[in-house]
Backbone as JSON Lines, residues from 0, in Angstrom:
{"i":0,"aa":"M","n":[31.66,11.49,6.43],"ca":[30.65,10.58,5.93],"c":[29.26,11.22,6.08]}
{"i":1,"aa":"K","n":[28.51,11.19,5.02],"ca":[27.16,11.77,5.01],"c":[26.19,10.83,5.73]}
{"i":2,"aa":"N","n":[25.25,11.42,6.48],"ca":[24.24,10.6,7.17],"c":[23.35,9.9,6.16]}
{"i":3,"aa":"Y","n":[23.12,8.61,6.41],"ca":[22.24,7.83,5.55],"c":[20.8,8.03,5.99]}
{"i":4,"aa":"K","n":[19.98,8.42,5.05],"ca":[18.54,8.5,5.32],"c":[17.9,7.24,4.78]}
{"i":5,"aa":"K","n":[17.08,6.6,5.6],"ca":[16.36,5.43,5.12],"c":[15.47,5.82,3.95]}
{"i":6,"aa":"K","n":[15.36,4.9,3.0],"ca":[14.51,5.11,1.83],"c":[13.15,4.49,2.07]}
{"i":7,"aa":"I","n":[12.14,5.29,1.82],"ca":[10.76,4.81,1.93],"c":[10.09,5.0,0.58]}
{"i":8,"aa":"L","n":[9.48,3.92,0.11],"ca":[8.7,3.96,-1.13],"c":[7.23,3.93,-0.74]}
{"i":9,"aa":"I","n":[6.48,4.94,-1.18],"ca":[5.05,5.02,-0.88],"c":[4.27,4.78,-2.17]}
{"i":10,"aa":"T","n":[3.46,3.72,-2.18],"ca":[2.6,3.45,-3.34],"c":[1.25,4.11,-3.1]}
{"i":11,"aa":"G","n":[0.59,4.52,-4.16],"ca":[-0.69,5.21,-4.0],"c":[-0.48,6.55,-3.34]}
{"i":12,"aa":"S","n":[0.63,7.18,-3.68],"ca":[1.06,8.39,-2.97],"c":[0.21,9.63,-3.23]}
{"i":13,"aa":"S","n":[-0.59,9.63,-4.27],"ca":[-1.4,10.83,-4.55],"c":[-2.7,10.85,-3.76]}
{"i":14,"aa":"G","n":[-2.97,9.78,-3.04],"ca":[-4.19,9.72,-2.22],"c":[-4.04,10.51,-0.93]}
{"i":15,"aa":"F","n":[-5.09,10.53,-0.16],"ca":[-5.14,11.33,1.06],"c":[-4.06,10.93,2.06]}
{"i":16,"aa":"I","n":[-3.95,9.64,2.37],"ca":[-2.97,9.19,3.36],"c":[-1.55,9.43,2.85]}
{"i":17,"aa":"G","n":[-1.32,9.15,1.57],"ca":[0.0,9.37,0.98],"c":[0.44,10.82,1.08]}
{"i":18,"aa":"N","n":[-0.47,11.74,0.81],"ca":[-0.15,13.16,0.91],"c":[0.15,13.57,2.35]}
{"i":19,"aa":"C","n":[-0.57,13.03,3.29],"ca":[-0.3,13.33,4.7],"c":[1.07,12.78,5.12]}
{"i":20,"aa":"L","n":[1.39,11.57,4.68],"ca":[2.68,10.98,5.02],"c":[3.84,11.81,4.48]}
{"i":21,"aa":"K","n":[3.7,12.35,3.28],"ca":[4.76,13.2,2.71],"c":[5.13,14.32,3.66]}
{"i":22,"aa":"I","n":[4.12,14.96,4.22],"ca":[4.35,16.09,5.12],"c":[5.14,15.66,6.35]}
{"i":23,"aa":"F","n":[4.81,14.52,6.92],"ca":[5.43,14.08,8.16],"c":[6.78,13.38,7.97]}
{"i":24,"aa":"L","n":[7.0,12.78,6.82],"ca":[8.21,11.96,6.64],"c":[9.32,12.64,5.84]}
{"i":25,"aa":"K","n":[9.02,13.7,5.12],"ca":[9.97,14.25,4.14],"c":[11.28,14.75,4.74]}
{"i":26,"aa":"K","n":[11.3,15.18,5.98],"ca":[12.55,15.69,6.57],"c":[13.46,14.6,7.1]}
{"i":27,"aa":"K","n":[12.89,13.46,7.47],"ca":[13.68,12.4,8.09],"c":[14.07,11.26,7.15]}
{"i":28,"aa":"F","n":[13.38,11.14,6.02],"ca":[13.59,10.0,5.14],"c":[13.76,10.45,3.7]}
{"i":29,"aa":"E","n":[14.38,9.59,2.91],"ca":[14.45,9.8,1.47],"c":[13.21,9.13,0.89]}
{"i":30,"aa":"L","n":[12.3,9.92,0.36],"ca":[11.01,9.41,-0.07],"c":[10.94,9.23,-1.59]}
{"i":31,"aa":"Y","n":[10.27,8.15,-1.99],"ca":[9.95,7.87,-3.39],"c":[8.46,7.61,-3.44]}
{"i":32,"aa":"F","n":[7.85,8.05,-4.53],"ca":[6.39,7.97,-4.64],"c":[5.99,7.28,-5.94]}
{"i":33,"aa":"I","n":[5.03,6.37,-5.82],"ca":[4.47,5.69,-6.99],"c":[2.97,5.94,-7.0]}
{"i":34,"aa":"D","n":[2.46,6.23,-8.17],"ca":[1.02,6.27,-8.36],"c":[0.74,6.04,-9.83]}
{"i":35,"aa":"K","n":[-0.43,5.5,-10.12],"ca":[-0.8,5.3,-11.52],"c":[-1.52,6.53,-12.08]}
{"i":36,"aa":"K","n":[-1.78,7.49,-11.19],"ca":[-2.4,8.74,-11.63],"c":[-1.33,9.8,-11.79]}
{"i":37,"aa":"K","n":[-1.42,10.52,-12.89],"ca":[-0.5,11.61,-13.13],"c":[-0.82,12.75,-12.16]}
{"i":38,"aa":"L","n":[0.2,13.34,-11.57],"ca":[-0.01,14.43,-10.62],"c":[-0.25,15.75,-11.34]}
{"i":39,"aa":"K","n":[-0.98,16.64,-10.68],"ca":[-1.25,17.96,-11.23],"c":[-0.14,18.93,-10.86]}
{"i":40,"aa":"Y","n":[0.79,18.5,-10.01],"ca":[1.9,19.33,-9.56],"c":[3.18,18.51,-9.66]}
{"i":41,"aa":"K","n":[4.31,19.19,-9.59],"ca":[5.59,18.5,-9.69],"c":[5.98,17.95,-8.32]}
{"i":42,"aa":"E","n":[6.45,16.71,-8.31],"ca":[6.84,16.05,-7.06],"c":[8.19,15.39,-7.27]}
{"i":43,"aa":"K","n":[9.15,15.73,-6.42],"ca":[10.47,15.1,-6.48],"c":[10.33,13.6,-6.2]}
{"i":44,"aa":"N","n":[11.02,12.78,-6.96],"ca":[11.03,11.32,-6.81],"c":[9.67,10.67,-7.05]}
{"i":45,"aa":"F","n":[8.85,11.28,-7.89],"ca":[7.56,10.68,-8.25],"c":[7.73,9.82,-9.48]}
{"i":46,"aa":"I","n":[7.18,8.62,-9.44],"ca":[7.23,7.7,-10.57],"c":[5.8,7.33,-10.95]}
{"i":47,"aa":"L","n":[5.45,7.6,-12.18],"ca":[4.14,7.21,-12.71],"c":[4.23,5.73,-13.06]}
{"i":48,"aa":"L","n":[3.49,4.9,-12.35],"ca":[3.6,3.46,-12.53],"c":[2.35,2.76,-12.03]}
{"i":49,"aa":"N","n":[1.86,1.85,-12.85],"ca":[0.77,0.98,-12.44],"c":[1.4,-0.3,-11.89]}
{"i":50,"aa":"L","n":[1.11,-0.62,-10.65],"ca":[1.72,-1.77,-9.98],"c":[1.34,-3.12,-10.59]}
{"i":51,"aa":"T","n":[0.4,-3.12,-11.51],"ca":[0.06,-4.36,-12.19],"c":[1.09,-4.7,-13.27]}
{"i":52,"aa":"N","n":[1.97,-3.76,-13.59],"ca":[3.03,-3.98,-14.57],"c":[4.23,-4.59,-13.84]}
{"i":53,"aa":"K","n":[4.25,-5.91,-13.8],"ca":[5.24,-6.65,-13.01],"c":[6.69,-6.3,-13.37]}
{"i":54,"aa":"K","n":[7.01,-6.23,-14.65],"ca":[8.38,-5.93,-15.09],"c":[8.84,-4.57,-14.6]}
{"i":55,"aa":"R","n":[7.97,-3.57,-14.72],"ca":[8.34,-2.22,-14.27],"c":[8.46,-2.15,-12.75]}
{"i":56,"aa":"V","n":[7.61,-2.88,-12.04],"ca":[7.71,-2.92,-10.57],"c":[9.05,-3.51,-10.17]}
{"i":57,"aa":"Y","n":[9.4,-4.64,-10.76],"ca":[10.69,-5.29,-10.45],"c":[11.85,-4.35,-10.72]}
{"i":58,"aa":"K","n":[11.82,-3.7,-11.88],"ca":[12.91,-2.78,-12.27],"c":[13.03,-1.63,-11.27]}
{"i":59,"aa":"L","n":[11.89,-1.07,-10.89],"ca":[11.9,0.06,-9.97],"c":[12.43,-0.34,-8.59]}
{"i":60,"aa":"I","n":[11.99,-1.46,-8.07],"ca":[12.45,-1.93,-6.75],"c":[13.95,-2.21,-6.8]}
{"i":61,"aa":"K","n":[14.41,-2.76,-7.9],"ca":[15.84,-3.03,-8.07],"c":[16.65,-1.74,-8.03]}
{"i":62,"aa":"I","n":[16.15,-0.69,-8.65],"ca":[16.86,0.59,-8.71],"c":[16.81,1.32,-7.36]}
{"i":63,"aa":"I","n":[15.63,1.42,-6.76],"ca":[15.47,2.21,-5.53],"c":[15.99,1.46,-4.3]}
{"i":64,"aa":"R","n":[15.71,0.18,-4.21],"ca":[16.08,-0.63,-3.04],"c":[15.63,0.04,-1.74]}
{"i":65,"aa":"P","n":[14.31,0.21,-1.59],"ca":[13.81,0.9,-0.39],"c":[14.02,0.07,0.87]}
{"i":66,"aa":"D","n":[14.17,0.76,1.99],"ca":[14.24,0.08,3.28],"c":[12.85,-0.35,3.74]}
{"i":67,"aa":"I","n":[11.86,0.46,3.36],"ca":[10.47,0.22,3.76],"c":[9.57,0.57,2.57]}
{"i":68,"aa":"I","n":[8.53,-0.25,2.38],"ca":[7.49,0.08,1.41],"c":[6.21,0.33,2.2]}
{"i":69,"aa":"I","n":[5.61,1.48,1.97],"ca":[4.3,1.78,2.54],"c":[3.31,1.63,1.38]}
{"i":70,"aa":"H","n":[2.54,0.56,1.43],"ca":[1.66,0.2,0.31],"c":[0.24,0.69,0.57]}
{"i":71,"aa":"L","n":[-0.06,1.84,-0.04],"ca":[-1.37,2.47,0.1],"c":[-2.22,2.28,-1.16]}
{"i":72,"aa":"A","n":[-1.6,1.93,-2.27],"ca":[-2.29,1.86,-3.56],"c":[-3.37,0.77,-3.53]}
{"i":73,"aa":"A","n":[-4.55,1.12,-4.05],"ca":[-5.63,0.14,-4.12],"c":[-6.77,0.69,-4.96]}
{"i":74,"aa":"Q","n":[-7.52,-0.21,-5.52],"ca":[-8.78,0.15,-6.16],"c":[-9.8,0.27,-5.04]}
{"i":75,"aa":"S","n":[-10.34,1.45,-4.86],"ca":[-11.25,1.63,-3.73],"c":[-12.51,2.42,-4.09]}
{"i":76,"aa":"N","n":[-12.65,2.76,-5.34],"ca":[-13.8,3.54,-5.78],"c":[-15.05,2.67,-5.75]}
{"i":77,"aa":"L","n":[-15.9,2.9,-4.78],"ca":[-17.09,2.05,-4.62],"c":[-18.1,2.21,-5.74]}
{"i":78,"aa":"E","n":[-17.96,3.25,-6.56],"ca":[-18.84,3.4,-7.71],"c":[-18.56,2.32,-8.76]}
{"i":79,"aa":"E","n":[-17.37,1.72,-8.7],"ca":[-16.99,0.68,-9.65],"c":[-17.0,-0.7,-9.0]}
{"i":80,"aa":"I","n":[-17.78,-0.86,-7.95],"ca":[-17.77,-2.08,-7.15],"c":[-18.14,-3.33,-7.95]}
{"i":81,"aa":"K","n":[-18.86,-3.17,-9.04],"ca":[-19.27,-4.32,-9.84],"c":[-18.15,-4.83,-10.74]}
{"i":82,"aa":"N","n":[-17.1,-4.04,-10.9],"ca":[-15.99,-4.42,-11.77],"c":[-14.96,-5.22,-10.96]}
{"i":83,"aa":"R","n":[-15.27,-6.5,-10.74],"ca":[-14.43,-7.38,-9.92],"c":[-13.01,-7.47,-10.45]}
{"i":84,"aa":"K","n":[-12.87,-7.56,-11.77],"ca":[-11.54,-7.72,-12.37],"c":[-10.63,-6.55,-12.01]}
{"i":85,"aa":"K","n":[-11.16,-5.36,-12.02],"ca":[-10.38,-4.17,-11.7],"c":[-9.87,-4.23,-10.25]}
{"i":86,"aa":"Y","n":[-10.72,-4.7,-9.36],"ca":[-10.32,-4.83,-7.95],"c":[-9.27,-5.9,-7.76]}
{"i":87,"aa":"V","n":[-9.44,-7.03,-8.42],"ca":[-8.46,-8.12,-8.31],"c":[-7.11,-7.65,-8.86]}
{"i":88,"aa":"Q","n":[-7.13,-7.02,-10.02],"ca":[-5.88,-6.53,-10.63],"c":[-5.19,-5.48,-9.76]}
{"i":89,"aa":"N","n":[-5.93,-4.44,-9.41],"ca":[-5.33,-3.3,-8.72],"c":[-5.05,-3.54,-7.24]}
{"i":90,"aa":"N","n":[-5.64,-4.55,-6.67],"ca":[-5.39,-4.83,-5.26],"c":[-4.55,-6.09,-5.08]}
{"i":91,"aa":"I","n":[-5.04,-7.21,-5.54],"ca":[-4.33,-8.48,-5.3],"c":[-3.1,-8.61,-6.19]}
{"i":92,"aa":"V","n":[-3.26,-8.45,-7.51],"ca":[-2.12,-8.61,-8.42],"c":[-1.04,-7.57,-8.11]}
{"i":93,"aa":"A","n":[-1.43,-6.33,-7.9],"ca":[-0.46,-5.28,-7.59],"c":[0.31,-5.59,-6.3]}
{"i":94,"aa":"T","n":[-0.38,-6.03,-5.27],"ca":[0.27,-6.37,-4.0],"c":[1.21,-7.56,-4.19]}
{"i":95,"aa":"N","n":[0.76,-8.56,-4.92],"ca":[1.62,-9.72,-5.18],"c":[2.87,-9.34,-5.97]}
{"i":96,"aa":"N","n":[2.74,-8.43,-6.93],"ca":[3.91,-7.95,-7.67],"c":[4.91,-7.29,-6.74]}
{"i":97,"aa":"L","n":[4.4,-6.49,-5.83],"ca":[5.29,-5.85,-4.84],"c":[5.96,-6.89,-3.96]}
{"i":98,"aa":"L","n":[5.19,-7.83,-3.45],"ca":[5.74,-8.87,-2.56],"c":[6.8,-9.71,-3.26]}
{"i":99,"aa":"E","n":[6.55,-10.06,-4.51],"ca":[7.52,-10.86,-5.25],"c":[8.81,-10.07,-5.52]}
{"i":100,"aa":"S","n":[8.66,-8.79,-5.82],"ca":[9.86,-7.97,-6.04],"c":[10.62,-7.78,-4.73]}
{"i":101,"aa":"M","n":[9.91,-7.69,-3.63],"ca":[10.56,-7.58,-2.32],"c":[11.37,-8.84,-2.03]}
{"i":102,"aa":"K","n":[10.78,-9.98,-2.36],"ca":[11.48,-11.25,-2.16],"c":[12.75,-11.29,-3.02]}
{"i":103,"aa":"L","n":[12.63,-10.93,-4.28],"ca":[13.73,-10.98,-5.23],"c":[14.9,-10.07,-4.81]}
{"i":104,"aa":"Y","n":[14.58,-8.89,-4.28],"ca":[15.63,-7.92,-3.94],"c":[15.84,-7.77,-2.43]}
{"i":105,"aa":"N","n":[15.33,-8.73,-1.69],"ca":[15.58,-8.81,-0.25],"c":[15.14,-7.55,0.52]}
{"i":106,"aa":"I","n":[13.98,-7.05,0.18],"ca":[13.38,-5.92,0.9],"c":[12.52,-6.55,1.99]}
{"i":107,"aa":"K","n":[12.74,-6.16,3.25],"ca":[12.16,-6.91,4.37],"c":[11.02,-6.2,5.11]}
{"i":108,"aa":"N","n":[10.68,-4.96,4.74],"ca":[9.72,-4.21,5.56],"c":[8.6,-3.62,4.71]}
{"i":109,"aa":"I","n":[7.37,-3.93,5.12],"ca":[6.2,-3.38,4.42],"c":[5.15,-2.95,5.44]}
{"i":110,"aa":"I","n":[4.54,-1.81,5.15],"ca":[3.37,-1.34,5.9],"c":[2.23,-1.34,4.9]}
{"i":111,"aa":"F","n":[1.16,-2.05,5.24],"ca":[0.06,-2.24,4.31],"c":[-1.19,-1.54,4.81]}
{"i":112,"aa":"S","n":[-1.81,-0.8,3.92],"ca":[-3.06,-0.11,4.22],"c":[-4.23,-1.01,3.85]}
{"i":113,"aa":"S","n":[-4.9,-1.51,4.87],"ca":[-6.05,-2.37,4.66],"c":[-7.31,-1.58,5.02]}
{"i":114,"aa":"S","n":[-8.35,-2.28,5.41],"ca":[-9.62,-1.63,5.66],"c":[-10.4,-2.35,6.76]}
{"i":115,"aa":"A","n":[-11.09,-1.59,7.55],"ca":[-11.97,-2.17,8.57],"c":[-13.2,-2.82,7.94]}
{"i":116,"aa":"S","n":[-13.39,-2.61,6.63],"ca":[-14.53,-3.22,5.96],"c":[-14.4,-4.74,5.85]}
{"i":117,"aa":"I","n":[-13.27,-5.29,6.27],"ca":[-13.12,-6.75,6.26],"c":[-13.88,-7.4,7.41]}
{"i":118,"aa":"Y","n":[-14.28,-6.6,8.41],"ca":[-15.0,-7.14,9.57],"c":[-16.5,-7.27,9.29]}
{"i":119,"aa":"S","n":[-17.14,-8.15,10.04],"ca":[-18.59,-8.27,9.93],"c":[-19.23,-7.07,10.61]}
{"i":120,"aa":"D","n":[-20.43,-6.75,10.17],"ca":[-21.18,-5.65,10.79],"c":[-21.56,-6.05,12.21]}
{"i":121,"aa":"T","n":[-21.36,-5.14,13.11],"ca":[-21.71,-5.42,14.5],"c":[-21.92,-4.11,15.25]}
{"i":122,"aa":"N","n":[-22.69,-4.2,16.32],"ca":[-22.85,-3.05,17.21],"c":[-21.87,-3.14,18.37]}
{"i":123,"aa":"K","n":[-21.11,-4.23,18.4],"ca":[-20.13,-4.44,19.46],"c":[-18.8,-3.8,19.1]}
{"i":124,"aa":"K","n":[-17.94,-3.68,20.08],"ca":[-16.59,-3.16,19.88],"c":[-15.83,-4.09,18.93]}
{"i":125,"aa":"V","n":[-15.15,-3.49,17.96],"ca":[-14.36,-4.26,17.0],"c":[-12.92,-4.3,17.47]}
{"i":126,"aa":"T","n":[-12.35,-5.51,17.48],"ca":[-10.93,-5.68,17.81],"c":[-10.27,-6.45,16.68]}
{"i":127,"aa":"E","n":[-8.96,-6.62,16.76],"ca":[-8.25,-7.38,15.73],"c":[-8.73,-8.83,15.66]}
{"i":128,"aa":"K","n":[-9.31,-9.31,16.73],"ca":[-9.79,-10.69,16.77],"c":[-11.26,-10.82,16.38]}
{"i":129,"aa":"S","n":[-11.89,-9.72,16.01],"ca":[-13.29,-9.77,15.58],"c":[-13.41,-10.6,14.31]}
{"i":130,"aa":"N","n":[-14.61,-11.11,14.07],"ca":[-14.86,-11.96,12.9],"c":[-14.72,-11.17,11.6]}
{"i":131,"aa":"F","n":[-14.17,-11.86,10.61],"ca":[-14.08,-11.29,9.27],"c":[-15.32,-11.66,8.49]}
{"i":132,"aa":"F","n":[-15.85,-10.7,7.76],"ca":[-16.96,-10.96,6.87],"c":[-16.99,-9.84,5.83]}
{"i":133,"aa":"P","n":[-16.05,-9.91,4.88],"ca":[-16.0,-8.85,3.86],"c":[-17.2,-8.94,2.92]}
{"i":134,"aa":"K","n":[-17.99,-7.89,2.88],"ca":[-19.26,-7.91,2.13],"c":[-19.13,-7.53,0.66]}
{"i":135,"aa":"N","n":[-18.04,-6.88,0.27],"ca":[-17.91,-6.47,-1.13],"c":[-16.53,-6.82,-1.66]}
{"i":136,"aa":"I","n":[-16.34,-6.64,-2.94],"ca":[-15.08,-7.03,-3.59],"c":[-13.9,-6.24,-3.05]}
{"i":137,"aa":"Y","n":[-14.1,-5.0,-2.7],"ca":[-13.02,-4.2,-2.12],"c":[-12.53,-4.86,-0.82]}
{"i":138,"aa":"A","n":[-13.43,-5.14,0.08],"ca":[-13.06,-5.76,1.36],"c":[-12.48,-7.16,1.15]}
{"i":139,"aa":"Q","n":[-13.04,-7.9,0.21],"ca":[-12.52,-9.25,-0.07],"c":[-11.08,-9.19,-0.56]}
{"i":140,"aa":"T","n":[-10.78,-8.25,-1.45],"ca":[-9.41,-8.15,-1.96],"c":[-8.45,-7.65,-0.89]}
{"i":141,"aa":"K","n":[-8.9,-6.77,-0.03],"ca":[-8.04,-6.29,1.06],"c":[-7.69,-7.43,2.01]}
{"i":142,"aa":"L","n":[-8.68,-8.24,2.35],"ca":[-8.43,-9.39,3.22],"c":[-7.49,-10.39,2.54]}
{"i":143,"aa":"S","n":[-7.69,-10.62,1.27],"ca":[-6.81,-11.52,0.51],"c":[-5.37,-11.01,0.53]}
{"i":144,"aa":"C","n":[-5.19,-9.71,0.36],"ca":[-3.84,-9.12,0.4],"c":[-3.21,-9.31,1.78]}
{"i":145,"aa":"E","n":[-3.98,-9.09,2.82],"ca":[-3.47,-9.31,4.18],"c":[-2.97,-10.74,4.34]}
{"i":146,"aa":"K","n":[-3.79,-11.69,3.9],"ca":[-3.41,-13.1,4.02],"c":[-2.14,-13.41,3.23]}
{"i":147,"aa":"N","n":[-2.01,-12.81,2.05],"ca":[-0.81,-13.02,1.24],"c":[0.43,-12.45,1.92]}
{"i":148,"aa":"I","n":[0.29,-11.31,2.53],"ca":[1.42,-10.69,3.24],"c":[1.84,-11.57,4.42]}
{"i":149,"aa":"I","n":[0.87,-12.04,5.18],"ca":[1.17,-12.9,6.33],"c":[1.83,-14.2,5.88]}
{"i":150,"aa":"K","n":[1.31,-14.78,4.82],"ca":[1.88,-16.02,4.29],"c":[3.32,-15.79,3.81]}
{"i":151,"aa":"K","n":[3.53,-14.7,3.09],"ca":[4.85,-14.37,2.57],"c":[5.84,-14.1,3.71]}
{"i":152,"aa":"S","n":[5.34,-13.52,4.79],"ca":[6.23,-13.19,5.92],"c":[6.88,-14.44,6.5]}
{"i":153,"aa":"K","n":[6.19,-15.54,6.39],"ca":[6.71,-16.8,6.95],"c":[7.75,-17.44,6.03]}
{"i":154,"aa":"T","n":[7.67,-17.17,4.75],"ca":[8.6,-17.81,3.81],"c":[9.82,-16.95,3.48]}
{"i":155,"aa":"I","n":[9.71,-15.63,3.61],"ca":[10.86,-14.78,3.27],"c":[11.29,-13.87,4.41]}
{"i":156,"aa":"N","n":[10.84,-14.17,5.62],"ca":[11.24,-13.37,6.77],"c":[10.89,-11.89,6.6]}
{"i":157,"aa":"L","n":[9.66,-11.65,6.23],"ca":[9.16,-10.3,5.97],"c":[8.59,-9.69,7.24]}
{"i":158,"aa":"N","n":[8.98,-8.46,7.53],"ca":[8.4,-7.7,8.64],"c":[7.23,-6.89,8.08]}
{"i":159,"aa":"Y","n":[6.1,-6.95,8.75],"ca":[4.94,-6.22,8.22],"c":[4.12,-5.59,9.34]}
{"i":160,"aa":"I","n":[3.44,-4.52,8.96],"ca":[2.43,-3.89,9.8],"c":[1.22,-3.72,8.89]}
{"i":161,"aa":"I","n":[0.05,-4.08,9.39],"ca":[-1.18,-3.91,8.63],"c":[-2.09,-2.96,9.4]}
{"i":162,"aa":"F","n":[-2.45,-1.87,8.75],"ca":[-3.4,-0.92,9.34],"c":[-4.77,-1.16,8.71]}
{"i":163,"aa":"R","n":[-5.77,-1.36,9.55],"ca":[-7.14,-1.49,9.06],"c":[-7.88,-0.19,9.38]}
{"i":164,"aa":"F","n":[-7.92,0.68,8.4],"ca":[-8.51,1.99,8.59],"c":[-10.03,1.94,8.59]}
{"i":165,"aa":"F","n":[-10.64,2.75,9.44],"ca":[-12.08,2.95,9.43],"c":[-12.34,4.17,8.57]}
{"i":166,"aa":"N","n":[-12.47,5.32,9.14],"ca":[-12.65,6.57,8.38],"c":[-11.43,7.43,8.6]}
{"i":167,"aa":"V","n":[-10.82,7.85,7.52],"ca":[-9.59,8.64,7.59],"c":[-9.95,10.1,7.38]}
{"i":168,"aa":"C","n":[-9.42,10.95,8.26],"ca":[-9.63,12.39,8.09],"c":[-8.45,13.14,8.68]}
{"i":169,"aa":"S","n":[-8.33,14.4,8.31],"ca":[-7.23,15.23,8.79],"c":[-7.56,16.69,8.54]}
{"i":170,"aa":"A","n":[-6.82,17.54,9.22],"ca":[-6.95,18.97,8.98],"c":[-5.85,19.49,8.05]}
{"i":171,"aa":"L","n":[-5.02,18.57,7.56],"ca":[-3.93,18.96,6.66],"c":[-4.47,19.32,5.29]}
{"i":172,"aa":"K","n":[-3.8,20.28,4.64],"ca":[-4.18,20.67,3.29],"c":[-3.43,19.82,2.29]}
{"i":173,"aa":"K","n":[-4.11,19.45,1.23],"ca":[-3.49,18.7,0.14],"c":[-2.63,19.67,-0.67]}
{"i":174,"aa":"P","n":[-1.44,19.19,-1.13],"ca":[-0.59,20.11,-1.92],"c":[-1.24,20.54,-3.21]}
């Protein structure tokens, strides 16, 4: 009998965190990658997909049946901060499409990439219990996604981890 490798689906895989995860996870897990941006290099198990396309998301989740989804995909370009619709679509609608497909196909584990920008500005130490005060549409949509994940966890027995990143950096080279 061949050893079963858990399947991990990484959304927003062409970004910085997604590329770092590939390096660390590729030997232990069967990885699948989703991004709405076409890659400049060839990547095994890469799927070009915009998560706002509900039908394609459902179809993909049905086919892959991942054990874990690491959801990194988001609209985060602050140069487009005035385009509220783009943020709502690419952050809230995309996350909801994933959550609904997880419910439909009984996928129970998600790791969500959020942002420390959901907190109010302070000179004090920030903890998970610090006050929320998202100042821009990016932070507002990230907080909304967190709330949706928490709400969904209660109705479909979803296991989740939410990372609120401050500044991400690494010495790893991008492929």
